[in-house]
All heavy atoms as TSV, in Angstrom:
chain	resi	resn	atom	element	x	y	z
A	1	MET	N	N	18.945	-23.696	-30.855
A	1	MET	CA	C	18.042	-23.912	-31.976
A	1	MET	C	C	16.615	-23.802	-31.447
A	1	MET	O	O	16.258	-24.449	-30.477
A	1	MET	CB	C	18.318	-25.302	-32.558
A	1	MET	CG	C	17.643	-25.538	-33.871
A	1	MET	SD	S	18.016	-27.167	-34.568
A	1	MET	CE	C	19.696	-26.943	-35.120
A	2	ASP	N	N	15.806	-23.004	-32.106
A	2	ASP	CA	C	14.427	-22.866	-31.632
A	2	ASP	C	C	13.480	-23.782	-32.416
A	2	ASP	O	O	13.898	-24.512	-33.309
A	2	ASP	CB	C	13.977	-21.402	-31.685
A	2	ASP	CG	C	13.937	-20.827	-33.087
A	2	ASP	OD1	O	13.986	-21.603	-34.063
A	2	ASP	OD2	O	13.841	-19.595	-33.223
A	3	ALA	N	N	12.228	-23.747	-32.055
A	3	ALA	CA	C	11.230	-24.650	-32.653
A	3	ALA	C	C	11.109	-24.458	-34.160
A	3	ALA	O	O	10.934	-25.427	-34.897
A	3	ALA	CB	C	9.878	-24.445	-31.984
A	4	ASP	N	N	11.213	-23.209	-34.625
A	4	ASP	CA	C	11.117	-22.962	-36.067
A	4	ASP	C	C	12.263	-23.620	-36.827
A	4	ASP	O	O	12.068	-24.163	-37.911
A	4	ASP	CB	C	11.098	-21.458	-36.354
A	4	ASP	CG	C	9.797	-20.803	-35.933
A	4	ASP	OD1	O	8.778	-21.528	-35.827
A	4	ASP	OD2	O	9.800	-19.585	-35.704
A	5	ASP	N	N	13.476	-23.590	-36.236
A	5	ASP	CA	C	14.623	-24.232	-36.867
A	5	ASP	C	C	14.427	-25.740	-36.941
A	5	ASP	O	O	14.754	-26.372	-37.945
A	5	ASP	CB	C	15.911	-23.918	-36.099
A	5	ASP	CG	C	16.332	-22.469	-36.233
A	5	ASP	OD1	O	15.926	-21.811	-37.211
A	5	ASP	OD2	O	17.071	-21.985	-35.346
A	6	LEU	N	N	13.911	-26.331	-35.861
A	6	LEU	CA	C	13.670	-27.767	-35.858
A	6	LEU	C	C	12.633	-28.156	-36.894
A	6	LEU	O	O	12.781	-29.162	-37.584
A	6	LEU	CB	C	13.229	-28.233	-34.474
A	6	LEU	CG	C	14.300	-28.201	-33.397
A	6	LEU	CD1	C	13.674	-28.540	-32.047
A	6	LEU	CD2	C	15.424	-29.167	-33.707
A	7	CYS	N	N	11.602	-27.352	-37.008
A	7	CYS	CA	C	10.560	-27.626	-37.995
A	7	CYS	C	C	11.140	-27.566	-39.402
A	7	CYS	O	O	10.864	-28.425	-40.223
A	7	CYS	CB	C	9.420	-26.620	-37.838
A	7	CYS	SG	S	8.044	-26.920	-38.969
A	8	LEU	N	N	11.959	-26.575	-39.667
A	8	LEU	CA	C	12.583	-26.442	-40.975
A	8	LEU	C	C	13.465	-27.644	-41.266
A	8	LEU	O	O	13.436	-28.190	-42.364
A	8	LEU	CB	C	13.396	-25.142	-41.041
A	8	LEU	CG	C	14.065	-24.822	-42.368
A	8	LEU	CD1	C	13.030	-24.752	-43.497
A	8	LEU	CD2	C	14.819	-23.508	-42.279
A	9	LYS	N	N	14.236	-28.087	-40.269
A	9	LYS	CA	C	15.080	-29.272	-40.444
A	9	LYS	C	C	14.223	-30.498	-40.746
A	9	LYS	O	O	14.564	-31.291	-41.620
A	9	LYS	CB	C	15.913	-29.533	-39.189
A	9	LYS	CG	C	17.109	-28.668	-39.066
A	9	LYS	CD	C	18.152	-29.135	-40.028
A	9	LYS	CE	C	19.482	-28.506	-39.715
A	9	LYS	NZ	N	20.392	-28.582	-40.819
A	10	ASP	N	N	13.125	-30.662	-40.017
A	10	ASP	CA	C	12.235	-31.799	-40.257
A	10	ASP	C	C	11.664	-31.748	-41.669
A	10	ASP	O	O	11.576	-32.768	-42.344
A	10	ASP	CB	C	11.096	-31.826	-39.240
A	10	ASP	CG	C	11.558	-32.240	-37.853
A	10	ASP	OD1	O	12.672	-32.796	-37.732
A	10	ASP	OD2	O	10.809	-31.998	-36.897
A	11	GLU	N	N	11.277	-30.569	-42.123
A	11	GLU	CA	C	10.738	-30.421	-43.472
A	11	GLU	C	C	11.799	-30.759	-44.517
A	11	GLU	O	O	11.508	-31.428	-45.504
A	11	GLU	CB	C	10.225	-29.000	-43.690
A	11	GLU	CG	C	8.956	-28.675	-42.949
A	11	GLU	CD	C	8.534	-27.227	-43.094
A	11	GLU	OE1	O	8.993	-26.555	-44.036
A	11	GLU	OE2	O	7.755	-26.762	-42.255
A	12	GLU	N	N	13.041	-30.314	-44.287
A	12	GLU	CA	C	14.120	-30.629	-45.220
A	12	GLU	C	C	14.383	-32.126	-45.262
A	12	GLU	O	O	14.570	-32.702	-46.343
A	12	GLU	CB	C	15.393	-29.877	-44.844
A	12	GLU	CG	C	15.332	-28.403	-45.157
A	12	GLU	CD	C	16.626	-27.683	-44.811
A	12	GLU	OE1	O	17.652	-28.352	-44.602
A	12	GLU	OE2	O	16.596	-26.451	-44.763
A	13	CYS	N	N	14.395	-32.768	-44.102
A	13	CYS	CA	C	14.610	-34.212	-44.051
A	13	CYS	C	C	13.487	-34.951	-44.779
A	13	CYS	O	O	13.739	-35.898	-45.524
A	13	CYS	CB	C	14.706	-34.693	-42.608
A	13	CYS	SG	S	16.208	-34.164	-41.773
A	14	ALA	N	N	12.270	-34.513	-44.566
A	14	ALA	CA	C	11.126	-35.139	-45.233
A	14	ALA	C	C	11.216	-34.950	-46.744
A	14	ALA	O	O	10.986	-35.890	-47.507
A	14	ALA	CB	C	9.822	-34.565	-44.695
A	15	ASP	N	N	11.553	-33.742	-47.184
A	15	ASP	CA	C	11.696	-33.485	-48.619
A	15	ASP	C	C	12.798	-34.342	-49.227
A	15	ASP	O	O	12.664	-34.856	-50.338
A	15	ASP	CB	C	11.990	-32.004	-48.892
A	15	ASP	CG	C	10.754	-31.136	-48.838
A	15	ASP	OD1	O	9.639	-31.690	-48.719
A	15	ASP	OD2	O	10.897	-29.902	-48.925
A	16	TYR	N	N	13.905	-34.499	-48.510
A	16	TYR	CA	C	15.015	-35.333	-48.971
A	16	TYR	C	C	14.536	-36.771	-49.172
A	16	TYR	O	O	14.758	-37.376	-50.223
A	16	TYR	CB	C	16.162	-35.282	-47.959
A	16	TYR	CG	C	17.368	-36.090	-48.357
A	16	TYR	CD1	C	18.406	-35.498	-49.058
A	16	TYR	CD2	C	17.475	-37.436	-48.012
A	16	TYR	CE1	C	19.527	-36.236	-49.415
A	16	TYR	CE2	C	18.583	-38.177	-48.370
A	16	TYR	CZ	C	19.613	-37.582	-49.072
A	16	TYR	OH	O	20.704	-38.315	-49.429
A	17	GLU	N	N	13.858	-37.303	-48.165
A	17	GLU	CA	C	13.359	-38.679	-48.241
A	17	GLU	C	C	12.344	-38.842	-49.376
A	17	GLU	O	O	12.335	-39.857	-50.062
A	17	GLU	CB	C	12.744	-39.104	-46.907
A	17	GLU	CG	C	13.757	-39.250	-45.804
A	17	GLU	CD	C	14.776	-40.333	-46.070
A	17	GLU	OE1	O	14.429	-41.380	-46.653
A	17	GLU	OE2	O	15.944	-40.131	-45.697
A	18	ILE	N	N	11.511	-37.854	-49.561
A	18	ILE	CA	C	10.535	-37.893	-50.659
A	18	ILE	C	C	11.267	-37.897	-51.996
A	18	ILE	O	O	10.888	-38.617	-52.922
A	18	ILE	CB	C	9.538	-36.719	-50.557
A	18	ILE	CG1	C	8.645	-36.907	-49.330
A	18	ILE	CG2	C	8.707	-36.588	-51.829
A	18	ILE	CD1	C	7.818	-35.688	-48.974
A	19	GLY	N	N	12.341	-37.108	-52.097
A	19	GLY	CA	C	13.140	-37.091	-53.328
A	19	GLY	C	C	13.733	-38.449	-53.633
A	19	GLY	O	O	13.727	-38.915	-54.784
A	20	VAL	N	N	14.249	-39.127	-52.604
A	20	VAL	CA	C	14.797	-40.475	-52.778
A	20	VAL	C	C	13.703	-41.419	-53.264
A	20	VAL	O	O	13.875	-42.141	-54.258
A	20	VAL	CB	C	15.414	-40.993	-51.459
A	20	VAL	CG1	C	15.751	-42.473	-51.558
A	20	VAL	CG2	C	16.651	-40.180	-51.083
A	21	GLU	N	N	12.579	-41.405	-52.574
A	21	GLU	CA	C	11.467	-42.292	-52.948
A	21	GLU	C	C	10.959	-41.987	-54.355
A	21	GLU	O	O	10.671	-42.906	-55.129
A	21	GLU	CB	C	10.323	-42.169	-51.938
A	21	GLU	CG	C	10.639	-42.751	-50.588
A	21	GLU	CD	C	10.902	-44.239	-50.637
A	21	GLU	OE1	O	10.173	-44.971	-51.347
A	21	GLU	OE2	O	11.841	-44.685	-49.959
A	22	ASP	N	N	10.849	-40.709	-54.689
A	22	ASP	CA	C	10.376	-40.335	-56.023
A	22	ASP	C	C	11.292	-40.881	-57.104
A	22	ASP	O	O	10.835	-41.395	-58.123
A	22	ASP	CB	C	10.246	-38.814	-56.154
A	22	ASP	CG	C	8.995	-38.268	-55.493
A	22	ASP	OD1	O	8.147	-39.068	-55.045
A	22	ASP	OD2	O	8.858	-37.026	-55.428
A	23	HIS	N	N	12.607	-40.793	-56.888
A	23	HIS	CA	C	13.525	-41.335	-57.896
A	23	HIS	C	C	13.335	-42.830	-58.044
A	23	HIS	O	O	13.280	-43.355	-59.155
A	23	HIS	CB	C	14.982	-41.023	-57.548
A	23	HIS	CG	C	15.913	-41.482	-58.630
A	23	HIS	ND1	N	16.375	-42.770	-58.685
A	23	HIS	CD2	C	16.421	-40.836	-59.701
A	23	HIS	CE1	C	17.145	-42.901	-59.751
A	23	HIS	NE2	N	17.184	-41.738	-60.381
A	24	LEU	N	N	13.207	-43.525	-56.919
A	24	LEU	CA	C	13.030	-44.975	-56.964
A	24	LEU	C	C	11.715	-45.362	-57.634
A	24	LEU	O	O	11.613	-46.440	-58.224
A	24	LEU	CB	C	13.102	-45.553	-55.553
A	24	LEU	CG	C	14.455	-45.377	-54.848
A	24	LEU	CD1	C	14.368	-45.870	-53.411
A	24	LEU	CD2	C	15.568	-46.078	-55.597
A	25	LEU	N	N	10.724	-44.467	-57.571
A	25	LEU	CA	C	9.433	-44.731	-58.208
A	25	LEU	C	C	9.384	-44.271	-59.656
A	25	LEU	O	O	8.373	-44.439	-60.331
A	25	LEU	CB	C	8.313	-44.042	-57.416
A	25	LEU	CG	C	8.074	-44.591	-56.011
A	25	LEU	CD1	C	7.093	-43.701	-55.257
A	25	LEU	CD2	C	7.570	-46.027	-56.076
A	26	GLY	N	N	10.478	-43.664	-60.136
A	26	GLY	CA	C	10.541	-43.241	-61.531
A	26	GLY	C	C	10.021	-41.844	-61.798
A	26	GLY	O	O	9.788	-41.479	-62.943
A	27	VAL	N	N	9.837	-41.055	-60.749
A	27	VAL	CA	C	9.381	-39.673	-60.924
A	27	VAL	C	C	10.534	-38.876	-61.537
A	27	VAL	O	O	11.659	-38.945	-61.039
A	27	VAL	CB	C	8.959	-39.050	-59.566
A	27	VAL	CG1	C	8.616	-37.588	-59.726
A	27	VAL	CG2	C	7.795	-39.826	-58.986
A	28	PRO	N	N	10.298	-38.138	-62.606
A	28	PRO	CA	C	11.379	-37.378	-63.233
A	28	PRO	C	C	11.845	-36.218	-62.357
A	28	PRO	O	O	11.093	-35.706	-61.529
A	28	PRO	CB	C	10.766	-36.861	-64.535
A	28	PRO	CG	C	9.301	-36.940	-64.347
A	28	PRO	CD	C	9.033	-37.999	-63.324
A	29	PHE	N	N	13.100	-35.808	-62.575
A	29	PHE	CA	C	13.667	-34.674	-61.853
A	29	PHE	C	C	12.849	-33.435	-62.167
A	29	PHE	O	O	12.422	-33.225	-63.295
A	29	PHE	CB	C	15.122	-34.456	-62.277
A	29	PHE	CG	C	15.825	-33.413	-61.461
A	29	PHE	CD1	C	16.399	-33.746	-60.249
A	29	PHE	CD2	C	15.912	-32.108	-61.899
A	29	PHE	CE1	C	17.057	-32.799	-59.488
A	29	PHE	CE2	C	16.559	-31.148	-61.151
A	29	PHE	CZ	C	17.138	-31.489	-59.943
A	30	ALA	N	N	12.640	-32.581	-61.149
A	30	ALA	CA	C	11.831	-31.377	-61.344
A	30	ALA	C	C	12.546	-30.177	-60.720
A	30	ALA	O	O	12.805	-30.172	-59.515
A	30	ALA	CB	C	10.463	-31.559	-60.697
A	31	ASP	N	N	12.869	-29.194	-61.537
A	31	ASP	CA	C	13.570	-27.999	-61.066
A	31	ASP	C	C	12.765	-27.206	-60.056
A	31	ASP	O	O	13.342	-26.506	-59.222
A	31	ASP	CB	C	13.936	-27.084	-62.238
A	31	ASP	CG	C	15.140	-27.606	-62.997
A	31	ASP	OD1	O	16.008	-28.249	-62.383
A	31	ASP	OD2	O	15.210	-27.363	-64.214
A	32	GLU	N	N	11.457	-27.289	-60.101
A	32	GLU	CA	C	10.630	-26.481	-59.207
A	32	GLU	C	C	10.533	-27.065	-57.795
A	32	GLU	O	O	9.971	-26.447	-56.908
A	32	GLU	CB	C	9.227	-26.267	-59.781
A	32	GLU	CG	C	8.392	-27.512	-59.892
A	32	GLU	CD	C	8.597	-28.295	-61.176
A	32	GLU	OE1	O	9.404	-27.874	-62.032
A	32	GLU	OE2	O	7.964	-29.340	-61.324
A	33	ARG	N	N	11.103	-28.236	-57.564
A	33	ARG	CA	C	11.074	-28.848	-56.228
A	33	ARG	C	C	12.106	-28.190	-55.321
A	33	ARG	O	O	12.993	-27.479	-55.763
A	33	ARG	CB	C	11.342	-30.346	-56.327
A	33	ARG	CG	C	10.334	-31.127	-57.153
A	33	ARG	CD	C	8.919	-31.084	-56.603
A	33	ARG	NE	N	8.754	-31.709	-55.333
A	33	ARG	CZ	C	8.126	-32.841	-55.113
A	33	ARG	NH1	N	7.580	-33.492	-56.106
A	33	ARG	NH2	N	8.013	-33.311	-53.898
A	34	SER	N	N	12.027	-28.468	-54.014
A	34	SER	CA	C	12.943	-27.872	-53.037
A	34	SER	C	C	14.362	-28.422	-53.220
A	34	SER	O	O	14.572	-29.481	-53.808
A	34	SER	CB	C	12.461	-28.168	-51.620
A	34	SER	OG	O	12.650	-29.543	-51.328
A	35	ASP	N	N	15.335	-27.688	-52.684
A	35	ASP	CA	C	16.730	-28.133	-52.757
A	35	ASP	C	C	16.918	-29.471	-52.056
A	35	ASP	O	O	17.673	-30.323	-52.525
A	35	ASP	CB	C	17.667	-27.091	-52.149
A	35	ASP	CG	C	17.823	-25.859	-53.033
A	35	ASP	OD1	O	17.509	-25.934	-54.236
A	35	ASP	OD2	O	18.266	-24.819	-52.512
A	36	ALA	N	N	16.249	-29.666	-50.928
A	36	ALA	CA	C	16.364	-30.932	-50.196
A	36	ALA	C	C	15.827	-32.086	-51.036
A	36	ALA	O	O	16.430	-33.159	-51.085
A	36	ALA	CB	C	15.622	-30.847	-48.862
A	37	TRP	N	N	14.710	-31.875	-51.734
A	37	TRP	CA	C	14.151	-32.913	-52.604
A	37	TRP	C	C	15.139	-33.240	-53.717
A	37	TRP	O	O	15.388	-34.409	-54.011
A	37	TRP	CB	C	12.821	-32.437	-53.203
A	37	TRP	CG	C	12.162	-33.459	-54.067
A	37	TRP	CD1	C	11.255	-34.390	-53.673
A	37	TRP	CD2	C	12.357	-33.674	-55.475
A	37	TRP	NE1	N	10.868	-35.164	-54.743
A	37	TRP	CE2	C	11.536	-34.744	-55.862
A	37	TRP	CE3	C	13.140	-33.064	-56.442
A	37	TRP	CZ2	C	11.486	-35.212	-57.163
A	37	TRP	CZ3	C	13.100	-33.538	-57.748
A	37	TRP	CH2	C	12.270	-34.604	-58.102
A	38	LYS	N	N	15.732	-32.205	-54.311
A	38	LYS	CA	C	16.706	-32.417	-55.396
A	38	LYS	C	C	17.909	-33.205	-54.901
A	38	LYS	O	O	18.411	-34.094	-55.603
A	38	LYS	CB	C	17.165	-31.075	-55.968
A	38	LYS	CG	C	16.076	-30.336	-56.718
A	38	LYS	CD	C	16.607	-28.984	-57.159
A	38	LYS	CE	C	15.509	-28.072	-57.634
A	38	LYS	NZ	N	16.006	-26.733	-57.956
A	39	ARG	N	N	18.392	-32.888	-53.681
A	39	ARG	CA	C	19.531	-33.628	-53.120
A	39	ARG	C	C	19.167	-35.096	-52.926
A	39	ARG	O	O	19.964	-35.989	-53.242
A	39	ARG	CB	C	19.982	-33.008	-51.802
A	39	ARG	CG	C	20.737	-31.708	-51.960
A	39	ARG	CD	C	21.420	-31.283	-50.674
A	39	ARG	NE	N	20.519	-31.168	-49.535
A	39	ARG	CZ	C	19.825	-30.082	-49.222
A	39	ARG	NH1	N	19.923	-29.003	-49.969
A	39	ARG	NH2	N	19.034	-30.075	-48.176
A	40	GLY	N	N	17.978	-35.365	-52.431
A	40	GLY	CA	C	17.539	-36.744	-52.243
A	40	GLY	C	C	17.401	-37.488	-53.549
A	40	GLY	O	O	17.838	-38.634	-53.692
A	41	TRP	N	N	16.808	-36.836	-54.539
A	41	TRP	CA	C	16.619	-37.449	-55.853
A	41	TRP	C	C	17.971	-37.779	-56.475
A	41	TRP	O	O	18.194	-38.881	-56.977
A	41	TRP	CB	C	15.827	-36.494	-56.752
A	41	TRP	CG	C	15.280	-37.114	-57.998
A	41	TRP	CD1	C	14.039	-37.631	-58.172
A	41	TRP	CD2	C	15.955	-37.253	-59.259
A	41	TRP	NE1	N	13.890	-38.087	-59.458
A	41	TRP	CE2	C	15.060	-37.872	-60.151
A	41	TRP	CE3	C	17.216	-36.920	-59.710
A	41	TRP	CZ2	C	15.403	-38.161	-61.456
A	41	TRP	CZ3	C	17.564	-37.214	-61.025
A	41	TRP	CH2	C	16.646	-37.830	-61.881
A	42	ASN	N	N	18.905	-36.819	-56.417
A	42	ASN	CA	C	20.235	-37.029	-56.984
A	42	ASN	C	C	21.028	-38.078	-56.220
A	42	ASN	O	O	21.789	-38.837	-56.818
A	42	ASN	CB	C	21.012	-35.708	-57.042
A	42	ASN	CG	C	20.575	-34.846	-58.196
A	42	ASN	OD1	O	20.335	-35.325	-59.286
A	42	ASN	ND2	N	20.465	-33.556	-57.953
A	43	ALA	N	N	20.863	-38.140	-54.904
A	43	ALA	CA	C	21.563	-39.147	-54.104
A	43	ALA	C	C	21.107	-40.549	-54.506
A	43	ALA	O	O	21.931	-41.458	-54.652
A	43	ALA	CB	C	21.326	-38.910	-52.622
A	44	ALA	N	N	19.821	-40.728	-54.686
A	44	ALA	CA	C	19.297	-42.036	-55.095
A	44	ALA	C	C	19.820	-42.394	-56.484
A	44	ALA	O	O	20.225	-43.529	-56.734
A	44	ALA	CB	C	17.772	-42.020	-55.088
A	45	LYS	N	N	19.843	-41.431	-57.383
A	45	LYS	CA	C	20.355	-41.661	-58.744
A	45	LYS	C	C	21.820	-42.080	-58.677
A	45	LYS	O	O	22.229	-43.037	-59.340
A	45	LYS	CB	C	20.201	-40.392	-59.581
A	45	LYS	CG	C	20.750	-40.523	-60.972
A	45	LYS	CD	C	20.617	-39.226	-61.736
A	45	LYS	CE	C	21.256	-39.380	-63.095
A	45	LYS	NZ	N	21.452	-38.121	-63.769
A	46	HIS	N	N	22.597	-41.373	-57.868
A	46	HIS	CA	C	24.021	-41.670	-57.743
A	46	HIS	C	C	24.236	-43.070	-57.173
A	46	HIS	O	O	25.090	-43.821	-57.657
A	46	HIS	CB	C	24.693	-40.609	-56.859
A	46	HIS	CG	C	26.154	-40.809	-56.703
A	46	HIS	ND1	N	27.057	-40.575	-57.708
A	46	HIS	CD2	C	26.879	-41.220	-55.632
A	46	HIS	CE1	C	28.271	-40.844	-57.288
A	46	HIS	NE2	N	28.191	-41.227	-56.027
A	47	ASP	N	N	23.472	-43.444	-56.152
A	47	ASP	CA	C	23.598	-44.778	-55.550
A	47	ASP	C	C	23.306	-45.874	-56.564
A	47	ASP	O	O	24.011	-46.877	-56.630
A	47	ASP	CB	C	22.671	-44.927	-54.349
A	47	ASP	CG	C	23.157	-44.165	-53.129
A	47	ASP	OD1	O	24.327	-43.706	-53.122
A	47	ASP	OD2	O	22.376	-44.018	-52.182
A	48	ILE	N	N	22.279	-45.669	-57.366
A	48	ILE	CA	C	21.923	-46.666	-58.381
A	48	ILE	C	C	23.009	-46.763	-59.440
A	48	ILE	O	O	23.381	-47.857	-59.877
A	48	ILE	CB	C	20.551	-46.334	-59.002
A	48	ILE	CG1	C	19.460	-46.563	-57.960
A	48	ILE	CG2	C	20.305	-47.158	-60.254
A	48	ILE	CD1	C	18.094	-46.048	-58.364
A	49	GLU	N	N	23.565	-45.613	-59.844
A	49	GLU	CA	C	24.646	-45.625	-60.826
A	49	GLU	C	C	25.865	-46.371	-60.289
A	49	GLU	O	O	26.513	-47.118	-61.023
A	49	GLU	CB	C	25.021	-44.196	-61.223
A	49	GLU	CG	C	23.969	-43.528	-62.089
A	49	GLU	CD	C	24.235	-42.043	-62.322
A	49	GLU	OE1	O	25.110	-41.459	-61.639
A	49	GLU	OE2	O	23.552	-41.481	-63.188
A	50	LEU	N	N	26.181	-46.184	-59.001
A	50	LEU	CA	C	27.310	-46.895	-58.404
A	50	LEU	C	C	27.055	-48.392	-58.367
A	50	LEU	O	O	27.951	-49.188	-58.661
A	50	LEU	CB	C	27.576	-46.377	-56.986
A	50	LEU	CG	C	28.248	-45.018	-56.882
A	50	LEU	CD1	C	28.360	-44.605	-55.417
A	50	LEU	CD2	C	29.612	-45.028	-57.532
A	51	GLU	N	N	25.835	-48.789	-58.011
A	51	GLU	CA	C	25.498	-50.212	-57.988
A	51	GLU	C	C	25.623	-50.816	-59.379
A	51	GLU	O	O	26.161	-51.904	-59.545
A	51	GLU	CB	C	24.085	-50.418	-57.455
A	51	GLU	CG	C	23.944	-50.189	-55.979
A	51	GLU	CD	C	22.506	-50.298	-55.508
A	51	GLU	OE1	O	21.657	-50.812	-56.270
A	51	GLU	OE2	O	22.231	-49.871	-54.380
A	52	ASN	N	N	25.139	-50.109	-60.381
A	52	ASN	CA	C	25.219	-50.598	-61.754
A	52	ASN	C	C	26.656	-50.665	-62.232
A	52	ASN	O	O	27.032	-51.592	-62.957
A	52	ASN	CB	C	24.390	-49.726	-62.684
A	52	ASN	CG	C	22.904	-49.884	-62.451
A	52	ASN	OD1	O	22.452	-50.871	-61.878
A	52	ASN	ND2	N	22.139	-48.907	-62.872
A	53	ALA	N	N	27.478	-49.715	-61.849
A	53	ALA	CA	C	28.881	-49.715	-62.243
A	53	ALA	C	C	29.608	-50.918	-61.650
A	53	ALA	O	O	30.431	-51.549	-62.310
A	53	ALA	CB	C	29.568	-48.427	-61.819
A	54	ASP	N	N	29.289	-51.255	-60.413
A	54	ASP	CA	C	29.902	-52.422	-59.773
A	54	ASP	C	C	29.539	-53.706	-60.513
A	54	ASP	O	O	30.355	-54.609	-60.641
A	54	ASP	CB	C	29.455	-52.546	-58.312
A	54	ASP	CG	C	30.104	-51.495	-57.420
A	54	ASP	OD1	O	31.102	-50.882	-57.851
A	54	ASP	OD2	O	29.605	-51.297	-56.292
A	55	GLU	N	N	28.332	-53.788	-61.005
A	55	GLU	CA	C	27.880	-54.989	-61.693
A	55	GLU	C	C	28.521	-55.114	-63.071
A	55	GLU	O	O	28.712	-56.206	-63.571
A	55	GLU	CB	C	26.367	-54.976	-61.839
A	55	GLU	CG	C	25.645	-55.116	-60.524
A	55	GLU	CD	C	24.154	-54.925	-60.654
A	55	GLU	OE1	O	23.652	-54.783	-61.786
A	55	GLU	OE2	O	23.480	-54.890	-59.605
A	56	GLU	N	N	28.887	-53.996	-63.692
A	56	GLU	CA	C	29.444	-54.020	-65.039
A	56	GLU	C	C	30.931	-54.339	-65.064
A	56	GLU	O	O	31.473	-54.688	-66.095
A	56	GLU	CB	C	29.200	-52.674	-65.723
A	56	GLU	CG	C	27.731	-52.407	-65.990
A	56	GLU	CD	C	27.469	-51.015	-66.544
A	56	GLU	OE1	O	28.447	-50.307	-66.869
A	56	GLU	OE2	O	26.303	-50.646	-66.646
A	57	ILE	N	N	31.606	-54.219	-63.932
A	57	ILE	CA	C	33.048	-54.473	-63.876
A	57	ILE	C	C	33.305	-55.979	-63.883
A	57	ILE	O	O	32.773	-56.710	-63.057
A	57	ILE	CB	C	33.675	-53.837	-62.614
A	57	ILE	CG1	C	33.507	-52.313	-62.679
A	57	ILE	CG2	C	35.134	-54.239	-62.488
A	57	ILE	CD1	C	33.955	-51.603	-61.426
A	58	GLU	N	N	34.103	-56.413	-64.832
A	58	GLU	CA	C	34.459	-57.819	-64.913
A	58	GLU	C	C	35.975	-57.945	-64.869
A	58	GLU	O	O	36.677	-57.225	-65.552
A	58	GLU	CB	C	33.929	-58.428	-66.202
A	58	GLU	CG	C	32.426	-58.471	-66.267
A	58	GLU	CD	C	31.938	-59.105	-67.560
A	58	GLU	OE1	O	32.700	-59.895	-68.161
A	58	GLU	OE2	O	30.813	-58.794	-67.946
A	59	PHE	N	N	36.449	-58.862	-64.046
A	59	PHE	CA	C	37.894	-59.064	-63.927
A	59	PHE	C	C	38.292	-60.377	-64.536
A	59	PHE	O	O	37.606	-61.320	-64.588
A	59	PHE	CB	C	38.325	-59.056	-62.452
A	59	PHE	CG	C	38.143	-57.699	-61.832
A	59	PHE	CD1	C	37.017	-57.395	-61.100
A	59	PHE	CD2	C	39.123	-56.730	-61.989
A	59	PHE	CE1	C	36.865	-56.158	-60.513
A	59	PHE	CE2	C	38.978	-55.490	-61.403
A	59	PHE	CZ	C	37.842	-55.196	-60.665
């Protein structure tokens, strides 16, 4: 892996983290954002939905 590949990976990781933070801050989903940002945004949404589902289950 060369330096350009590492830089790209770092940028993808940063975009992913920004997507997670944006969802938690209430930023709406945006199609024009990077794929990594979308994955992060959707991951945060999914985690919150799972947490809410656990709270709604009553035995």
